[in-house]
BAMIMI-433380 format. One line per 3 residues: their letters; for each residue x, y, z of N, C-alpha, C, O. Coordinates in steps of 0.2 Angstrom, whole numbers, plus 5000, padded with zeros to 4 digits. Layout:
A	X Y Z X Y Z X Y Z X Y Z; ...
//
This chain:
MPQ	5004 4995 5000 5000 5000 5000 5004 5006 5000 5008 5007 5005; 5004 5011 4995 5007 5017 4995 5006 5021 5001 5001 5021 5004; 5011 5024 5004 5010 5030 5009 5012 5036 5006 5017 5037 5003
RQL	5007 5041 5008 5007 5048 5005 5009 5053 5011 5007 5053 5016; 5014 5057 5009 5016 5062 5013 5014 5069 5009 5015 5069 5003; 5012 5074 5013 5010 5080 5009 5012 5085 5014 5010 5086 5020
LAT	5017 5091 5011 5018 5096 5014 5017 5102 5010 5018 5103 5004; 5013 5107 5014 5012 5113 5010 5018 5118 5011 5021 5119 5016; 5021 5120 5005 5026 5124 5005 5026 5130 5009 5031 5133 5011
AAI	5019 5133 5011 5018 5139 5015 5021 5137 5022 5023 5142 5026; 5021 5130 5025 5023 5129 5031 5031 5128 5032 5034 5126 5037; 5034 5130 5026 5041 5127 5026 5046 5134 5026 5045 5139 5022
CAT	5050 5134 5031 5054 5140 5032 5061 5138 5029 5063 5132 5031; 5064 5142 5024 5070 5141 5021 5076 5140 5026 5082 5138 5024; 5075 5142 5031 5081 5141 5037 5080 5135 5040 5084 5134 5045
ALL	5076 5131 5039 5074 5125 5042 5077 5119 5038 5074 5113 5038; 5083 5119 5035 5085 5115 5031 5086 5107 5035 5084 5102 5032; 5089 5108 5041 5090 5102 5045 5085 5100 5049 5087 5097 5054
TLL	5079 5103 5049 5073 5102 5053 5068 5098 5050 5066 5100 5045; 5065 5092 5053 5059 5090 5049 5053 5094 5051 5053 5096 5057; 5049 5095 5047 5044 5100 5047 5037 5097 5049 5036 5091 5049
PGS	5033 5103 5051 5026 5100 5054 5023 5097 5048 5023 5098 5042; 5019 5091 5050 5016 5087 5045 5020 5081 5045 5024 5080 5040; 5020 5076 5050 5025 5071 5050 5023 5065 5045 5017 5064 5043
PAA	5028 5062 5043 5027 5057 5038 5022 5052 5040 5020 5051 5046; 5019 5048 5035 5015 5042 5036 5018 5038 5040 5024 5037 5039; 5015 5033 5045 5019 5028 5048 5023 5024 5043 5021 5021 5038
GAP	5030 5023 5045 5033 5019 5041 5038 5023 5035 5043 5021 5032; 5035 5029 5033 5038 5033 5028 5045 5034 5030 5046 5035 5036; 5051 5034 5025 5057 5037 5027 5058 5044 5028 5055 5048 5024
SEP	5061 5046 5033 5063 5054 5035 5070 5055 5035 5073 5051 5038; 5072 5060 5032 5079 5062 5032 5080 5069 5034 5074 5072 5034; 5086 5072 5036 5087 5078 5037 5087 5083 5031 5093 5086 5030
TQF	5082 5084 5028 5082 5088 5022 5077 5093 5024 5074 5093 5029; 5077 5099 5020 5072 5105 5021 5065 5102 5020 5061 5104 5023; 5063 5097 5016 5057 5095 5015 5055 5088 5018 5050 5085 5017
GNL	5060 5086 5023 5059 5079 5026 5058 5073 5023 5057 5068 5026; 5059 5074 5016 5059 5067 5012 5064 5068 5006 5064 5074 5003; 5069 5064 5005 5074 5064 4999 5070 5066 4993 5073 5069 4989
CMR	5064 5063 4991 5062 5063 4984 5059 5070 4983 5060 5073 4978; 5056 5073 4988 5054 5080 4988 5059 5085 4988 5058 5090 4984; 5064 5084 4992 5070 5088 4990 5073 5088 4983 5075 5093 4980
TQM	5073 5082 4981 5076 5081 4975 5073 5085 4969 5076 5088 4965; 5065 5084 4970 5061 5087 4965 5063 5095 4965 5063 5098 4959; 5064 5098 4971 5065 5105 4971 5072 5107 4968 5072 5112 4965
LTA	5077 5102 4969 5084 5104 4965 5083 5102 4958 5085 5107 4954; 5081 5097 4955 5082 5095 4949 5078 5100 4945 5080 5101 4939; 5071 5102 4947 5068 5107 4943 5070 5114 4945 5066 5119 4943
NID	5075 5116 4949 5077 5122 4951 5071 5127 4953 5071 5132 4950; 5067 5124 4958 5061 5127 4959 5062 5133 4965 5065 5133 4970; 5060 5139 4962 5060 5144 4968 5054 5143 4972 5048 5143 4970
EAS	5056 5142 4978 5049 5141 4984 5045 5147 4985 5039 5146 4986; 5047 5153 4984 5043 5158 4985 5038 5159 4979 5032 5159 4980; 5041 5159 4973 5037 5158 4968 5031 5152 4967 5026 5153 4964
FRR	5033 5147 4969 5030 5141 4969 5024 5141 4974 5019 5138 4973; 5025 5144 4979 5020 5145 4985 5015 5150 4982 5009 5148 4982; 5017 5155 4979 5013 5161 4977 5008 5157 4971 5002 5159 4970
AGG	5011 5153 4968 5007 5150 4962 5002 5144 4964 4999 5141 4961; 5002 5143 4971 4997 5139 4974 5000 5132 4975 4996 5127 4975; 5007 5131 4975 5010 5125 4975 5011 5122 4981 5013 5125 4986
TIG	5010 5116 4981 5011 5112 4988 5016 5105 4985 5015 5103 4979; 5020 5103 4989 5023 5096 4986 5022 5091 4991 5022 5092 4997; 5021 5085 4989 5021 5079 4993 5024 5072 4990 5027 5073 4984
NVD	5024 5067 4993 5028 5061 4991 5022 5055 4993 5019 5055 4998; 5023 5050 4989 5020 5044 4991 5026 5037 4989 5028 5036 4984; 5026 5035 4996 5031 5029 4997 5028 5023 4994 5022 5022 4995
YTD	5032 5019 4990 5030 5012 4988 5034 5007 4991 5040 5008 4990; 5031 5002 4993 5035 4996 4996 5036 4990 4991 5040 4985 4992; 5032 4991 4985 5032 4985 4981 5034 4989 4974 5031 4994 4972
LAS	5039 4985 4971 5043 4987 4965 5038 4989 4960 5038 4994 4957; 5034 4983 4958 5029 4983 4952 5024 4989 4953 5023 4992 4948; 5022 4990 4959 5017 4996 4960 5021 5002 4958 5018 5007 4955
FAA	5028 5003 4961 5031 5009 4960 5032 5010 4952 5031 5015 4949; 5034 5005 4949 5036 5005 4942 5030 5007 4938 5031 5010 4933; 5023 5006 4940 5018 5009 4937 5016 5015 4938 5011 5018 4935
SKP	5019 5018 4944 5017 5024 4946 5019 5030 4942 5024 5030 4938; 5016 5036 4943 5018 5042 4939 5018 5047 4944 5013 5048 4949; 5022 5052 4944 5022 5058 4948 5017 5063 4946 5015 5063 4940
KLR	5014 5066 4950 5008 5071 4949 5011 5078 4948 5017 5080 4951; 5007 5082 4944 5009 5089 4943 5006 5095 4948 5010 5099 4950; 5000 5094 4949 4996 5098 4954 4991 5094 4958 4986 5091 4955
PLE	4992 5093 4964 4998 5095 4968 5004 5092 4966 5004 5086 4964; 5010 5095 4966 5016 5092 4964 5017 5086 4969 5018 5087 4975; 5018 5080 4966 5019 5075 4970 5024 5069 4968 5023 5067 4962
TTR	5029 5067 4971 5034 5062 4969 5032 5056 4971 5028 5055 4976; 5034 5050 4968 5034 5044 4971 5041 5041 4973 5046 5044 4970; 5041 5036 4977 5048 5034 4979 5048 5027 4981 5043 5024 4984
FDT	5054 5023 4980 5055 5017 4982 5062 5015 4985 5067 5017 4982; 5062 5012 4990 5068 5011 4994 5071 5004 4993 5067 4999 4994; 5077 5004 4992 5080 4997 4993 5084 4996 5000 5087 5001 5002
YEN	5083 4990 5002 5086 4991 5009 5093 4985 5010 5093 4981 5006; 5097 4987 5015 5102 4982 5017 5102 4982 5024 5103 4987 5027; 5102 4976 5027 5103 4975 5034 5097 4980 5037 5099 4983 5043
GES	5092 4981 5035 5086 4984 5038 5087 4991 5038 5083 4995 5042; 5092 4994 5034 5092 5001 5033 5092 5003 5026 5094 5000 5021; 5089 5009 5024 5088 5011 5017 5095 5011 5014 5100 5013 5018
KQV	5096 5009 5008 5102 5010 5005 5102 5014 4999 5106 5019 4998; 5097 5012 4994 5097 5016 4988 5089 5019 4987 5084 5016 4990; 5088 5024 4985 5081 5028 4984 5080 5030 4976 5084 5034 4973
RCK	5075 5027 4974 5072 5029 4967 5067 5034 4968 5061 5032 4971; 5068 5040 4964 5063 5045 4965 5060 5047 4958 5063 5048 4953; 5054 5047 4958 5050 5049 4951 5048 5056 4952 5044 5057 4956
GKS	5049 5061 4948 5047 5068 4949 5045 5071 4942 5045 5067 4937; 5044 5078 4941 5041 5080 4935 5048 5085 4933 5053 5087 4937; 5048 5086 4927 5053 5090 4924 5051 5098 4924 5046 5100 4924
ADH	5057 5101 4924 5056 5108 4925 5052 5111 4920 5048 5115 4923; 5052 5109 4914 5048 5113 4909 5041 5111 4910 5037 5116 4909; 5038 5105 4913 5032 5104 4914 5029 5108 4920 5023 5110 4921
ITA	5034 5109 4924 5031 5113 4930 5030 5120 4928 5026 5123 4930; 5035 5122 4924 5034 5130 4922 5028 5130 4917 5025 5136 4917; 5026 5125 4914 5020 5125 4910 5013 5126 4915 5008 5129 4913
EYG	5014 5123 4919 5009 5122 4924 5008 5128 4929 5003 5131 4930; 5013 5130 4932 5014 5135 4937 5015 5142 4935 5014 5147 4938; 5019 5143 4929 5020 5149 4926 5027 5151 4926 5031 5147 4929
PYV	5029 5156 4923 5037 5158 4923 5039 5159 4930 5035 5161 4934; 5046 5158 4931 5050 5160 4937 5049 5155 4942 5052 5155 4947; 5044 5150 4941 5044 5145 4947 5049 5140 4946 5053 5139 4951
AGS	5050 5138 4941 5056 5133 4940 5061 5135 4935 5059 5139 4931; 5067 5133 4936 5073 5136 4932 5074 5130 4926 5070 5127 4923; 5081 5130 4925 5083 5125 4920 5084 5118 4923 5084 5117 4929
EGD	5084 5113 4919 5084 5106 4922 5090 5105 4925 5096 5105 4922; 5090 5103 4932 5096 5101 4935 5097 5093 4933 5094 5090 4928; 5102 5091 4938 5104 5084 4938 5103 5081 4944 5102 5084 4950
CAS	5103 5074 4944 5102 5069 4950 5109 5070 4954 5109 5070 4960; 5114 5071 4951 5121 5071 4955 5120 5076 4961 5122 5075 4966; 5117 5082 4959 5116 5087 4964 5113 5084 4971 5115 5086 4976
ANR	5108 5080 4969 5104 5077 4975 5109 5073 4979 5110 5073 4986; 5113 5069 4976 5118 5066 4980 5123 5070 4983 5125 5069 4989; 5125 5075 4980 5129 5080 4984 5127 5083 4990 5130 5084 4994
RTV	5120 5085 4989 5117 5088 4996 5117 5083 5001 5119 5084 5006; 5115 5076 4999 5114 5070 5004 5121 5070 5007 5121 5070 5014; 5127 5070 5004 5133 5070 5008 5133 5075 5013 5134 5073 5019
WEA	5132 5081 5011 5132 5086 5016 5128 5086 5022 5129 5087 5028; 5122 5084 5019 5117 5084 5026 5119 5078 5030 5119 5078 5036; 5121 5073 5027 5123 5067 5032 5129 5068 5037 5129 5066 5042
SVM	5133 5072 5033 5140 5074 5036 5138 5079 5042 5141 5078 5047; 5134 5084 5042 5133 5089 5047 5128 5086 5052 5128 5089 5058; 5125 5081 5051 5120 5078 5055 5124 5073 5060 5121 5070 5065
LSA	5129 5071 5059 5134 5067 5063 5133 5068 5070 5134 5074 5071; 5133 5065 5075 5134 5066 5083 5141 5067 5084 5145 5066 5079; 5142 5070 5090 5150 5071 5092 5153 5064 5093 5159 5063 5091
TER	5150 5059 5095 5153 5052 5095 5153 5049 5088 5158 5045 5086; 5149 5051 5084 5150 5048 5077 5156 5051 5074 5160 5048 5071; 5157 5057 5075 5163 5062 5073 5169 5059 5075 5174 5060 5071
MAQ	5169 5056 5080 5176 5053 5083 5177 5046 5080 5183 5044 5079; 5172 5043 5077 5172 5037 5073 5173 5038 5065 5174 5033 5061; 5172 5044 5063 5172 5046 5057 5178 5044 5053 5184 5047 5055
VRQ	5179 5040 5047 5185 5038 5043 5185 5043 5037 5190 5044 5034; 5179 5045 5034 5179 5049 5029 5175 5056 5029 5170 5056 5032; 5179 5060 5026 5175 5067 5026 5170 5068 5020 5171 5063 5016
AND	5166 5073 5020 5161 5073 5015 5166 5074 5008 5164 5072 5003; 5171 5078 5008 5175 5079 5002 5179 5074 5000 5182 5074 4995; 5179 5069 5004 5182 5062 5001 5178 5059 4996 5180 5056 4991
IVI	5172 5059 4996 5167 5056 4992 5166 5060 4985 5166 5066 4985; 5167 5056 4980 5167 5059 4974 5160 5057 4970 5157 5052 4970; 5157 5064 4969 5150 5063 4965 5151 5062 4959 5152 5068 4955
DPD	5150 5057 4955 5150 5055 4949 5144 5059 4945 5138 5060 4947; 5145 5061 4938 5139 5063 4934 5134 5058 4933 5136 5053 4934; 5128 5060 4931 5122 5056 4930 5124 5051 4925 5128 5053 4920
TAA	5122 5044 4926 5121 5040 4920 5114 5040 4918 5109 5039 4921; 5113 5042 4911 5107 5043 4908 5104 5036 4906 5107 5032 4903; 5098 5035 4908 5094 5030 4906 5091 5032 4899 5090 5038 4898
RTG	5088 5028 4895 5085 5028 4889 5078 5026 4890 5073 5029 4887; 5076 5022 4894 5069 5020 4894 5067 5019 4902 5072 5018 4906; 5061 5017 4904 5059 5017 4911 5062 5010 4913 5064 5010 4919
QDW	5061 5006 4908 5064 4999 4910 5073 4999 4912 5075 4996 4917; 5076 5003 4909 5083 5004 4909 5084 5007 4916 5088 5005 4920; 5080 5013 4918 5080 5016 4923 5079 5012 4930 5082 5013 4935
LAD	5075 5007 4929 5073 5002 4935 5078 4996 4935 5077 4992 4940; 5083 4996 4931 5087 4991 4932 5092 4992 4937 5094 4998 4939; 5095 4987 4940 5100 4987 4945 5105 4992 4943 5107 4992 4937
FPT	5108 4995 4949 5113 5001 4948 5116 5002 4955 5113 5003 4960; 5122 5002 4954 5127 5003 4961 5125 5009 4964 5123 5014 4961; 5125 5009 4971 5123 5015 4975 5129 5018 4976 5129 5024 4975
ATK	5135 5014 4977 5142 5018 4978 5147 5012 4975 5146 5006 4975; 5153 5016 4972 5158 5012 4970 5165 5014 4974 5165 5019 4977; 5170 5009 4973 5176 5011 4976 5182 5011 4970 5182 5006 4967
DAE	5186 5016 4969 5190 5015 4963 5197 5012 4966 5199 5012 4972; 5201 5011 4960 5208 5008 4963 5212 5012 4968 5217 5010 4971; 5211 5018 4968 5214 5022 4973 5211 5023 4979 5213 5027 4983
GRV	5205 5019 4980 5202 5019 4987 5197 5024 4988 5195 5025 4993; 5195 5028 4982 5191 5034 4984 5184 5031 4982 5183 5026 4978; 5179 5033 4986 5172 5031 4985 5168 5035 4981 5168 5041 4983
HLP	5164 5033 4976 5161 5037 4971 5153 5036 4973 5151 5031 4975; 5150 5041 4972 5142 5041 4972 5139 5041 4965 5138 5047 4963; 5138 5037 4962 5134 5038 4955 5127 5039 4955 5124 5038 4961
SKS	5124 5042 4951 5117 5043 4951 5114 5041 4943 5117 5042 4938; 5108 5039 4943 5105 5037 4937 5099 5040 4935 5094 5039 4938; 5098 5044 4930 5092 5048 4928 5088 5046 4922 5091 5043 4917
LVV	5082 5048 4922 5078 5047 4916 5075 5054 4916 5071 5056 4920; 5076 5057 4911 5074 5064 4909 5069 5064 4902 5072 5061 4897; 5063 5066 4902 5059 5065 4897 5056 5072 4897 5052 5074 4901
PLN	5058 5077 4892 5055 5084 4892 5047 5084 4890 5044 5079 4888; 5045 5089 4891 5038 5090 4889 5036 5089 4882 5031 5086 4881; 5041 5092 4878 5041 5093 4871 5043 5087 4867 5044 5087 4861
TPN	5043 5081 4871 5046 5074 4868 5041 5072 4862 5035 5072 4864; 5044 5071 4856 5038 5069 4852 5037 5061 4852 5041 5057 4854; 5032 5060 4849 5030 5052 4847 5030 5048 4853 5032 5042 4853
IPE	5027 5050 4859 5027 5046 4865 5020 5048 4868 5018 5054 4867; 5016 5044 4872 5010 5045 4875 5011 5052 4880 5016 5052 4883; 5006 5055 4880 5006 5062 4884 5008 5060 4891 5012 5063 4895
EFK	5005 5054 4894 5007 5052 4901 5015 5051 4903 5017 5052 4909; 5019 5050 4897 5025 5048 4898 5030 5055 4898 5036 5055 4898; 5027 5060 4897 5031 5067 4895 5031 5071 4901 5026 5071 4906
GQH	5037 5075 4902 5037 5080 4908 5039 5076 4914 5037 5077 4920; 5044 5071 4913 5047 5067 4919 5053 5068 4920 5057 5070 4916; 5056 5067 4927 5063 5067 4929 5064 5062 4934 5061 5064 4940
YCT	5067 5057 4933 5068 5052 4938 5075 5051 4940 5080 5052 4936; 5076 5050 4946 5084 5049 4949 5085 5042 4953 5080 5040 4956; 5090 5039 4953 5092 5034 4957 5098 5036 4961 5103 5038 4958
LAS	5097 5036 4968 5101 5040 4973 5103 5036 4978 5100 5030 4979; 5109 5038 4982 5111 5034 4988 5106 5037 4994 5104 5043 4994; 5105 5034 4999 5100 5036 5004 5105 5040 5010 5111 5040 5009
HAY	5102 5043 5014 5106 5046 5019 5109 5040 5024 5115 5041 5026; 5105 5036 5025 5108 5031 5029 5114 5028 5027 5118 5027 5031; 5114 5027 5021 5120 5023 5017 5126 5027 5017 5132 5025 5019
VKR	5124 5034 5015 5131 5038 5016 5133 5040 5023 5139 5041 5024; 5129 5039 5027 5131 5040 5034 5136 5034 5036 5141 5035 5039; 5134 5028 5034 5138 5022 5035 5145 5022 5031 5150 5020 5033
ILL	5145 5025 5025 5151 5026 5021 5155 5032 5025 5162 5031 5024; 5153 5037 5028 5158 5041 5032 5161 5038 5038 5166 5040 5040; 5156 5033 5041 5158 5030 5046 5163 5024 5046 5165 5020 5050
GQV	5164 5023 5039 5168 5017 5037 5165 5010 5038 5168 5005 5038; 5158 5010 5039 5154 5004 5040 5154 5000 5033 5153 4994 5033; 5154 5004 5028 5154 5000 5021 5159 5003 5016 5161 5009 5017
LA	5162 4999 5012 5166 5001 5007 5173 5004 5010 5176 5009 5008; 5175 5000 5016 5180 5002 5021 5186 5000 5017 5192 5001 5019
//
């Protein structure tokens, strides 16, 4: 059963980047130290370069639906108004490892909400970069004493572009380690602009991302994985 989380951006303060906001997630829904309390919602704001104030003035709200079944997630589509992402987590040892997010493209958001709400299309790598920073600053004093990698030690790789939805859903590494011992965070994207020809309308205006979770990045920083 999908679990829906909705936050009105009017309730969001830009200074509350590391605070979970009013309107708690549905039971069992993932929560992370992001401005929007959910990695996929924050990723949507980043990839579409949404200006929060303009989005709010246009009546915008943002929410997310969490899926626990991959087949149901594969069939899901993000919504435009209200803006709503969908999410699927892959787990390792009981903790989220990888997050797949389905969101809308910047040009589709602009077409719906008007000019100045969204900017140029961003990338999924920017979401991984933000996650590394968020996970790092949220370490406790005890965890910092055990930290073996700094945020700057993690290499953020550029997006690997998928050509189809099936390609995007295929297995993809959450993190890799190169011959010199550096940890890399790859990301996988599927971007379908609104003006893409010769495809059904419901497939247009999408931006999907495959990302590392906060929990897994924290384990990387603490040397608990890829040591």
